C-alpha positions as CSV (number, residue, x, y, z in Angstrom):
1,M,-11.0,19.2,-11.0
2,K,-12.8,15.9,-11.7
3,I,-11.5,12.7,-10.2
4,V,-12.8,9.2,-10.6
5,V,-12.1,6.8,-7.7
6,L,-12.3,3.1,-8.5
7,G,-13.3,1.3,-5.3
8,A,-15.3,2.3,-2.3
9,G,-13.7,0.0,0.3
10,M,-12.0,1.0,3.6
11,V,-9.2,2.9,1.9
12,G,-11.1,4.1,-1.2
13,S,-13.8,5.7,0.9
14,A,-11.2,7.6,3.0
15,M,-9.7,9.0,-0.2
16,V,-13.1,10.1,-1.4
17,R,-13.7,11.9,1.9
18,D,-10.3,13.6,1.6
19,L,-10.8,14.7,-2.0
20,A,-14.5,15.6,-2.0
21,P,-14.2,19.1,-0.4
22,E,-12.1,20.4,-3.3
23,A,-13.0,18.2,-6.2
24,D,-15.8,16.7,-8.2
25,V,-15.5,13.1,-7.3
26,T,-17.2,10.1,-8.9
27,V,-16.9,6.7,-7.2
28,I,-17.3,3.4,-9.0
29,D,-18.0,0.2,-7.0
30,R,-20.2,-2.9,-7.3
31,D,-21.4,-2.5,-3.7
32,Q,-24.4,-0.1,-3.7
33,G,-24.4,0.0,0.1
34,A,-20.8,1.3,0.1
35,L,-21.7,4.0,-2.4
36,D,-24.8,5.0,-0.4
37,R,-22.8,5.3,2.8
38,L,-20.3,7.6,1.1
39,A,-22.9,9.8,-0.5
40,A,-24.5,10.2,3.0
41,R,-21.2,11.6,4.4
42,V,-19.7,13.7,1.5
43,S,-20.7,15.3,-1.8
44,C,-19.8,12.7,-4.5
45,S,-21.4,10.8,-7.3
46,G,-21.7,7.0,-7.4
47,I,-21.8,4.5,-10.2
48,R,-22.7,0.9,-9.4
49,A,-20.6,-1.3,-11.7
50,D,-18.4,-4.4,-11.5
51,L,-15.0,-3.3,-12.9
52,R,-14.2,-6.8,-13.9
53,E,-17.1,-6.8,-16.3
54,I,-16.2,-3.4,-17.9
55,G,-14.1,-4.0,-21.0
56,D,-13.6,-0.3,-21.8
57,L,-13.3,2.3,-19.0
58,A,-13.2,5.2,-21.4
59,P,-16.9,6.1,-21.2
60,Y,-16.7,6.2,-17.4
61,V,-13.6,8.4,-17.1
62,S,-13.7,10.4,-20.3
63,D,-14.3,13.8,-18.7
64,C,-12.1,13.4,-15.6
65,D,-8.7,14.8,-14.9
66,L,-7.3,11.9,-12.9
67,V,-8.2,8.3,-11.9
68,I,-7.4,6.8,-8.5
69,C,-7.4,3.0,-8.4
70,A,-8.3,1.3,-5.1
71,V,-9.3,-2.2,-6.0
72,P,-8.2,-5.5,-4.6
73,G,-5.0,-6.8,-5.9
74,F,-6.4,-9.7,-7.9
75,V,-8.1,-7.3,-10.3
76,G,-5.5,-4.5,-9.9
77,F,-3.3,-5.1,-13.0
78,E,-6.1,-5.5,-15.5
79,T,-7.9,-2.4,-14.1
80,L,-4.7,-0.3,-14.3
81,E,-4.3,-1.4,-17.9
82,K,-7.9,-0.3,-18.7
83,V,-7.3,3.1,-17.2
84,I,-4.1,3.6,-19.2
85,R,-5.8,2.5,-22.4
86,A,-8.4,5.2,-21.6
87,G,-5.6,7.7,-21.7
88,K,-6.0,9.0,-18.1
89,D,-3.3,9.7,-15.5
90,V,-3.7,7.4,-12.5
91,V,-2.5,6.9,-9.0
92,D,-2.9,3.3,-7.9
93,I,-2.7,1.6,-4.5
94,S,-3.6,-1.9,-5.7
95,F,-1.4,-4.7,-4.4
96,F,-1.2,-6.9,-7.5
97,A,1.3,-9.6,-8.2
98,E,2.1,-8.7,-11.8
99,D,5.0,-6.5,-12.8
100,A,3.6,-3.0,-13.4
101,F,6.5,-2.2,-15.8
102,R,4.9,-4.5,-18.3
103,L,2.6,-1.5,-18.9
104,D,5.3,1.1,-19.2
105,D,5.5,1.2,-23.0
106,L,1.7,1.4,-23.2
107,A,1.6,4.3,-20.7
108,R,4.3,6.2,-22.5
109,D,2.6,5.7,-25.9
110,M,-0.7,7.0,-24.3
111,G,1.1,9.9,-22.6
112,V,-0.1,8.7,-19.2
113,T,1.5,9.2,-15.8
114,A,0.8,6.1,-13.8
115,V,2.0,6.2,-10.2
116,V,1.7,2.6,-8.8
117,D,2.0,1.1,-5.4
118,C,1.2,4.5,-3.9
119,G,0.1,3.6,-0.3
120,V,2.0,3.3,2.9
121,A,4.0,0.2,2.1
122,P,4.6,0.0,-0.7
123,G,4.3,3.7,-1.1
124,L,5.6,5.9,1.6
125,C,8.6,3.6,2.1
126,N,9.4,4.0,-1.6
127,L,9.0,7.7,-1.5
128,I,11.5,7.9,1.4
129,A,13.9,5.6,-0.5
130,G,13.8,7.8,-3.6
131,Y,14.2,11.0,-1.6
132,V,17.1,9.8,0.6
133,A,19.0,8.2,-2.3
134,G,19.3,11.7,-3.7
135,R,20.7,13.0,-0.4
136,L,23.5,10.4,-0.2
137,D,26.5,9.7,-2.4
138,R,25.2,6.1,-2.5
139,L,22.6,4.0,-0.7
140,E,24.2,1.1,1.1
141,R,21.3,-0.3,3.2
142,Y,17.6,0.0,3.2
143,A,15.2,-1.7,5.6
144,C,11.5,-1.2,6.1
145,Y,9.3,-2.5,8.9
146,V,5.6,-1.9,8.7
147,G,2.3,-3.2,10.0
148,G,-1.3,-2.3,10.6
149,L,-2.5,-3.7,14.0
150,P,-5.4,-3.5,16.3
151,Q,-4.7,-1.3,19.3
152,V,-6.1,-4.0,21.6
153,R,-4.8,-7.6,21.2
154,Q,-7.6,-10.2,21.2
155,W,-7.2,-14.0,21.0
156,P,-6.8,-16.0,18.9
157,Y,-5.4,-13.9,16.0
158,E,-4.5,-10.6,17.7
159,Y,-5.0,-9.1,14.2
160,K,-7.7,-7.3,12.2
161,A,-7.8,-6.7,8.5
162,V,-7.4,-3.0,8.1
163,F,-7.1,-3.2,4.3
164,S,-8.4,-5.7,1.6
165,P,-8.4,-9.0,3.4
166,I,-7.6,-11.0,0.3
167,D,-4.4,-9.0,-0.1
168,V,-3.4,-9.9,3.5
169,L,-3.5,-13.6,2.6
170,E,-1.5,-12.7,-0.5
171,E,1.3,-11.4,1.7
172,Y,1.4,-14.7,3.5
173,T,1.7,-16.9,0.4
174,R,3.6,-14.9,-2.2
175,P,7.4,-15.6,-2.1
176,A,9.4,-12.8,-0.5
177,R,12.4,-11.1,-2.2
178,Y,15.1,-9.2,-0.6
179,V,18.6,-8.1,-1.6
180,S,21.8,-9.3,0.1
181,N,25.3,-8.5,-1.1
182,G,23.8,-7.1,-4.3
183,E,21.9,-10.4,-5.1
184,V,18.2,-11.0,-5.1
185,V,17.3,-13.6,-2.5
186,V,13.9,-15.4,-2.5
187,R,12.5,-16.8,0.8
188,P,9.1,-18.0,1.8
189,A,6.7,-15.4,3.2
190,L,6.4,-15.5,7.0
191,S,10.1,-16.6,7.3
192,E,13.1,-15.2,9.3
193,V,11.0,-13.9,12.2
194,E,12.7,-11.4,14.5
195,L,11.5,-9.5,17.5
196,I,11.8,-5.7,17.6
197,D,10.7,-3.2,20.3
198,F,8.8,-0.1,19.1
199,S,8.2,2.9,21.3
200,G,4.6,3.4,22.2
201,V,3.7,-0.2,21.1
202,G,6.0,-2.7,22.6
203,T,7.6,-5.9,21.2
204,L,6.4,-6.9,17.7
205,E,7.6,-9.6,15.4
206,A,8.9,-8.9,11.9
207,F,8.8,-11.4,9.1
208,N,9.5,-11.6,5.4
209,T,6.9,-10.5,2.9
210,D,7.3,-9.4,-0.7
211,G,7.3,-5.7,0.0
212,L,10.3,-4.5,-1.9
213,R,8.4,-4.6,-5.1
214,T,9.8,-2.1,-7.6
215,L,12.7,-1.2,-5.4
216,V,14.5,-4.4,-6.4
217,R,14.7,-3.0,-9.9
218,T,14.9,0.8,-9.3
219,L,17.2,1.1,-6.2
220,D,20.9,0.4,-6.4
221,A,21.7,-0.8,-2.9
222,P,23.5,-4.0,-1.9
223,F,21.3,-4.6,1.1
224,M,17.5,-4.2,1.1
225,K,14.7,-5.8,2.9
226,E,11.1,-5.2,4.0
227,K,9.3,-7.0,6.8
228,T,5.7,-7.0,7.9
229,L,5.0,-6.4,11.6
230,R,2.5,-8.3,13.7
231,Y,2.0,-9.1,17.4
232,P,4.3,-12.1,18.4
233,G,3.0,-15.5,17.4
234,H,0.9,-14.5,14.4
235,A,3.5,-15.6,11.8
236,Q,3.7,-19.1,13.3
237,L,-0.1,-19.5,13.3
238,M,-0.3,-18.3,9.6
239,R,2.5,-20.8,8.7
240,V,0.5,-23.6,10.2
241,F,-2.5,-22.6,8.1
242,R,-0.5,-22.3,4.9
243,E,1.5,-25.6,5.4
244,S,-1.8,-27.4,6.2
245,G,-3.2,-26.4,2.9
246,F,-5.8,-23.9,4.1
247,F,-4.5,-21.2,1.6
248,G,-4.5,-23.6,-1.3
249,T,-6.0,-22.6,-4.6
250,E,-6.6,-26.0,-6.2
251,P,-10.2,-27.3,-5.6
252,L,-10.8,-30.2,-3.3
253,E,-13.8,-32.5,-3.3
254,V,-15.7,-32.4,-0.1
255,E,-18.9,-34.5,0.1
256,G,-19.4,-34.2,-3.6
257,Q,-18.7,-30.4,-3.7
258,R,-15.6,-28.8,-5.3
259,V,-14.2,-26.3,-2.9
260,R,-11.0,-24.2,-3.0
261,P,-9.4,-24.2,0.5
262,I,-8.6,-20.5,0.1
263,D,-12.2,-19.6,-0.4
264,L,-13.3,-21.4,2.8
265,T,-10.4,-20.0,4.8
266,S,-11.1,-16.5,3.5
267,S,-14.8,-16.7,4.5
268,L,-13.9,-17.8,8.0
269,L,-10.9,-15.5,8.6
270,F,-12.4,-12.4,7.0
271,E,-15.4,-12.5,9.4
272,A,-13.0,-13.0,12.4
273,W,-10.8,-10.2,11.2
274,K,-13.4,-7.6,10.7
275,M,-13.0,-4.4,12.8
276,A,-16.0,-4.4,15.2
277,P,-17.8,-1.1,16.0
278,G,-15.6,0.7,18.5
279,E,-12.4,-1.1,17.6
280,R,-9.4,1.0,16.8
281,D,-6.3,0.3,14.7
282,Q,-2.7,1.7,14.5
283,T,0.0,1.8,11.9
284,V,3.6,1.1,13.0
285,F,6.3,2.1,10.4
286,Q,10.0,2.4,10.4
287,V,12.4,2.9,7.5
288,I,16.2,2.8,8.1
289,V,18.7,3.8,5.4
290,E,22.5,4.0,5.5
291,G,25.1,5.5,3.2
292,P,27.9,8.0,2.8
293,R,27.9,11.6,1.9
294,D,31.0,13.8,1.5
295,G,33.2,11.3,3.2
296,R,30.9,10.8,6.2
297,R,28.5,7.9,6.9
298,F,25.0,8.4,8.0
299,R,22.0,6.4,9.3
300,I,18.7,8.1,8.6
301,T,15.6,6.6,10.3
302,Y,12.0,7.5,9.6
303,D,9.4,6.6,12.3
304,L,5.7,6.8,12.2
305,L,3.1,5.7,14.7
306,D,-0.4,6.6,13.7
307,R,-3.7,5.7,15.3
308,Y,-7.4,5.6,14.4
309,D,-8.9,9.1,14.0
310,T,-12.0,9.2,16.2
311,E,-12.9,12.6,14.9
312,T,-13.4,11.5,11.3
313,D,-14.0,7.8,12.1
314,T,-11.2,6.8,9.8
315,S,-8.8,3.9,10.4
316,S,-5.1,4.6,10.6
317,M,-4.4,2.3,7.7
318,A,-6.9,4.2,5.6
319,R,-5.3,7.4,6.6
320,T,-1.7,6.5,6.0
321,T,-2.4,4.6,2.8
322,G,-5.2,6.7,1.4
323,Y,-3.8,10.1,2.2
324,T,-0.4,9.2,0.8
325,C,-2.3,8.5,-2.5
326,T,-4.4,11.6,-2.4
327,I,-1.4,13.9,-1.7
328,V,0.5,12.4,-4.6
329,A,-2.6,12.7,-6.8
330,R,-2.7,16.4,-6.0
331,Q,0.9,16.6,-7.0
332,L,0.0,15.3,-10.4
333,L,-2.9,17.6,-10.8
334,R,-0.7,20.6,-9.9
335,G,2.1,19.6,-12.2
336,L,4.6,19.0,-9.4
337,F,5.2,15.5,-10.8
338,T,4.9,15.1,-14.6
339,Q,7.0,12.0,-15.6
340,K,5.3,9.7,-18.0
341,G,5.0,5.9,-18.0
342,I,4.9,3.6,-15.0
343,C,6.2,5.5,-12.1
344,P,6.7,3.8,-8.7
345,P,6.7,6.2,-5.7
346,E,10.5,6.3,-5.5
347,F,10.4,8.3,-8.7
348,V,8.1,10.8,-7.0
349,G,10.3,10.9,-3.9
350,A,13.4,11.7,-6.1
351,T,11.6,14.6,-7.8
352,P,12.5,18.0,-6.2
353,G,9.7,19.3,-4.0
354,C,7.5,16.2,-3.9
355,F,8.7,14.8,-0.6
356,E,8.5,18.1,1.2
357,D,5.0,18.6,-0.2
358,L,4.1,15.1,1.1
359,M,5.4,16.0,4.6
360,A,3.3,19.2,4.5
361,G,0.2,17.2,3.5
362,Y,0.8,14.7,6.3
363,A,1.2,17.5,8.9
364,K,-2.1,19.0,7.7
365,R,-3.8,15.6,8.3
366,D,-2.1,15.1,11.7
367,I,0.2,12.3,10.5
368,H,3.6,12.6,12.0
369,L,6.6,11.1,10.2
370,E,9.7,11.7,12.2
371,E,13.3,11.8,10.7
372,H,16.3,11.0,12.9
373,V,19.9,11.4,11.4
374,I,23.0,10.1,13.2
375,E,26.5,10.1,11.9
376,M,28.2,6.6,12.0
377,D,31.8,5.6,12.5
378,P,33.6,5.5,9.1
């Protein structure tokens, strides 16, 4: 099988390494250094190109069986549209702000399966929601808590960017939506901080980010929320930055130069947030769902604590995000999931056999997602 991966960043490169032993993989990225590093580790082909400058992707993907999109969110939507117009099935992890369903008619017309938001969160949490919704008579509550963190806390940020750093700042500025009593509620990102204890990690803070994404539209549950996890104190610091204008996108004049605050902030923070050689990350993840079945009420909890893989030198966030994507990509290639149009991961989770296949794929890669079921009082 032939697969084209768009993006050779932290997660994109992990996906290439996962796919290369059993597929003919071509990687497209504007960073020749990233392509060279990949080629030194696995058998793959590289094409140096800036995807923003490519109007028609068809010549680049014409002979492939599937495309995987792993680009930063700010170019994600337009890149996905180009892939669909090229008539290729695609699995996408890009965290873009636009509504993917705007491309649904186009994808159906082109006969394309486009699985979007297919990482860990969004991604795995959606797969769980779709799977569990089919096991219960109805879904009453859904909550997701997730974060990628350094294993060792270091002042002043106690954080490292384990995926596209510009998408991290997007989480801190984009208004957050959740569902309460069946109504969509909008709150500022970084709001409603709560402290939660996690086994093996300790106390973390959880705050609102816009993580529900497609679930607001596709999941019929009266209470739904997703919160991002960080070490305590991080949300307050990021709120100070935001409210002081450091994340602003309108240019300011500084000594005769026009500068966007977000560009300066990004340059400073991204350098401070880089994983240094020898640093290790971890992914903390919990989904809680509640609902009745056959006259009894259940709470089902899914817990995951994954850490940096020293054997393959792969970050935990790249593992949990990238391998979720590559497992689902294999499901498309094998015909396990065939629905056409824009397909968020909850559609995959609701498809018989897909969630079980995902769990088998995780086990093969030493990722342990644990399910706990308790019966609640009526």
